[in-house]
C-alpha positions in Angstrom: -11.7 -23.2 9.4 -10.9 -21.0 12.4 -10.5 -17.3 12.7 -7.9 -15.3 10.8 -5.7 -14.9 13.8 -5.8 -18.7 14.5 -4.5 -19.4 10.9 -1.4 -17.2 11.2 1.8 -19.0 10.4 5.2 -17.9 11.9 5.8 -15.4 9.1 2.4 -13.9 9.6 2.9 -13.6 13.3 6.2 -11.7 12.8 4.4 -9.2 10.6 1.7 -8.9 13.2 4.2 -8.2 15.9 6.0 -5.7 13.7 2.7 -3.9 13.2 2.2 -3.7 16.9 5.7 -2.3 17.3 5.2 0.4 14.7 2.0 1.5 16.4 3.7 1.5 19.8 6.4 3.9 18.5 3.7 6.2 17.2 2.0 6.2 20.6 5.3 7.0 22.3 5.8 9.9 19.8 2.4 11.3 20.7 3.1 11.1 24.4 6.6 12.7 24.0 5.1 15.4 21.7 2.3 16.2 24.2 4.9 16.3 27.1 6.9 18.9 25.0 3.8 20.7 23.9 4.4 20.1 20.3 0.8 20.0 19.3 1.3 19.9 15.6 3.4 16.8 16.0 0.8 15.3 18.3 -2.0 15.9 15.8 -0.1 14.6 12.7 1.3 11.5 14.6 -2.2 10.7 15.9 -3.6 10.9 12.4 -0.9 8.6 11.1 -1.7 6.2 14.0 -5.3 6.1 12.9 -4.4 5.6 9.3 -2.6 2.4 10.2 -6.1 0.9 10.9 -7.2 1.7 7.3 -6.8 -1.9 6.1 -8.8 -3.2 9.0 -11.6 -0.6 8.3 -11.7 -1.6 4.7 -12.0 -5.3 5.7 -14.9 -4.6 8.1 -16.7 -2.1 5.8 -16.5 -4.2 2.6 -16.1 -7.7 4.1 -12.9 -8.2 2.2 -10.1 -10.2 4.0 -6.7 -9.0 2.9 -3.6 -11.1 3.1 -1.6 -10.1 6.2 1.4 -9.3 3.9 -0.7 -6.7 2.0 -2.0 -5.2 5.3 1.6 -5.0 6.6 2.8 -3.3 3.4 0.1 -0.7 3.6 0.8 0.1 7.3 4.6 0.1 6.7 4.2 2.5 3.8 2.0 4.9 5.8 4.6 4.7 8.6 7.6 5.1 6.4 6.2 7.9 4.2 4.4 10.1 6.7 6.1 9.4 10.1 9.7 8.6 9.1 9.6 10.6 5.8 7.8 13.8 6.8 8.1 14.0 10.6 11.5 12.4 11.1 12.8 14.1 7.9 14.0 10.8 6.2 13.3 12.4 2.9 16.1 15.0 3.6 18.4 12.6 5.4 18.4 9.9 2.7 18.3 10.8 -0.9 17.0 7.4 -1.9 14.1 7.3 0.6 11.6 8.9 -1.7 12.6 6.7 -4.6 12.3 3.5 -2.5 8.8 4.4 -1.3 7.4 5.4 -4.6 8.8 2.3 -6.3 7.3 0.1 -3.6 4.0 2.0 -3.7 3.8 1.5 -7.5 4.3 -2.3 -6.9 1.6 -2.4 -4.1 -1.0 -0.3 -5.9 -0.4 -2.2 -9.1 -1.1 -5.4 -7.2 -4.3 -3.8 -5.8 -5.5 -2.8 -9.3 -4.7 -6.3 -10.6 -6.5 -7.8 -7.7 -9.7 -5.8 -8.4 -9.6 -7.0 -12.1 -8.9 -10.5 -11.0 -12.0 -10.6 -8.8 -14.2 -9.1 -11.5 -12.8 -11.6 -14.0 -13.7 -14.5 -11.7 -17.2 -13.0 -11.0 -17.8 -12.9 -14.8 -18.2 -9.1 -14.6 -15.5 -8.7 -17.3 -14.1 -10.9 -20.0 -10.6 -9.7 -21.0 -7.3 -11.2 -22.0 -4.4 -11.3 -19.5 -2.7 -8.5 -21.3 -5.6 -6.1 -20.8 -5.8 -7.0 -17.1 -2.1 -6.3 -16.7 -2.4 -3.0 -18.6 -5.2 -1.9 -16.3 -3.2 -2.7 -13.2 -0.4 -0.6 -14.6 -2.7 2.4 -15.5 -4.5 2.1 -12.1 -1.2 2.4 -10.2 0.1 5.3 -12.3 -3.2 7.1 -11.9 -3.1 6.7 -8.1 0.5 8.0 -8.2 -0.6 11.0 -10.1 -3.4 11.7 -7.6 -0.8 11.5 -4.8 1.4 14.1 -6.5 -1.7 16.4 -6.8 -2.3 15.9 -3.1 1.4 16.9 -2.3 1.1 20.0 -4.5 -2.2 21.0 -2.7 -0.7 20.5 0.7 2.4 22.5 -0.2 0.3 25.3 -1.6 -2.3 25.3 1.2 -0.2 24.8 4.3 3.3 25.8 3.2 4.7 22.3 3.5 7.5 20.9 1.4 6.2 17.5 0.3 7.3 18.1 -3.3 10.9 18.9 -2.2 12.5 20.1 -5.5 9.1 20.7 -7.2 8.8 19.5 -10.8 11.9 17.4 -10.8 10.7 15.6 -7.6 7.3 15.1 -9.1 8.6 13.7 -12.4 11.0 11.2 -10.7 8.2 10.1 -8.4 6.0 9.4 -11.4 8.8 7.6 -13.2 9.5 5.2 -10.3 5.8 4.8 -9.6 5.5 3.6 -13.3 8.5 1.3 -13.0 7.0 -0.4 -9.9 3.6 -0.6 -11.5 5.2 -2.1 -14.7 6.9 -4.8 -12.6 3.6 -5.8 -11.0 1.7 -5.8 -14.3 4.4 -8.1 -15.8 4.3 -10.5 -12.9 0.4 -10.5 -12.9 0.4 -11.2 -16.7 2.6 -14.2 -16.3 0.6 -15.3 -13.3 -2.5 -15.5 -15.4 -0.5 -17.4 -18.0 0.3 -20.1 -15.5 3.8 -19.0 -14.5 3.5 -18.3 -10.8 6.1 -16.4 -8.8 6.3 -17.4 -5.1 5.2 -14.1 -3.4 2.5 -13.3 -6.0 1.2 -16.8 -5.8 1.2 -16.8 -2.0 -0.8 -13.5 -1.9 -3.4 -14.6 -4.4 -3.8 -18.0 -2.9 -4.3 -16.5 0.6 -6.8 -13.9 -0.9 -8.8 -16.6 -2.6 -8.8 -18.8 0.4 -10.0 -16.0 2.7 -12.6 -14.6 0.2 -14.1 -17.7 -1.5 -17.4 -15.8 -2.3 -15.5 -13.8 -4.9 -14.5 -16.9 -6.9 -17.6 -18.9 -7.3 -18.2 -18.6 -11.0 -15.3 -18.8 -13.4 -13.1 -21.9 -13.2 
């Protein structure tokens, strides 16, 4: 069947090259920060660089092979939120940046929650109707969004940062757009289980099933 790298199609290769490019810009930022003796920038950017390897660490630790699209989305979100958003001040430059990221994170985390339930369903660990699986993916994404808001509050209070921007208003809008993104994924996931497959969702699930056959041995 070949290695994962050998099975990359042109679209996958583009995403791989973009990932390399994002990491290269982080390395350049670290070098420039060190040259200018901006050690806080060096530390935070180095941490962001390490976080871009989080999907790979999850794959190695749990022997789960993620679709490259999902890996790229995680890396892009880390880069866009922490490096561009916080370090490059995109949250202040562009009013819609925070909304865009929280909506997309709601979609991505909702997909992750749905994927967890999907695996358990096929392993005969749970027996639930499509509506309940979709509801869980929605609740899972909203819960992660709420935990992130708690993290932002803790960072602001502990280190004098400004991750929450306008405080309560920012938090509530973040949770609202998180919920909208999660709702979109749960609806798409519901219809997927009912046999109505959207192109991107179907591509991600097909690739996940193809690369992780051991999770889909029981239920037909």
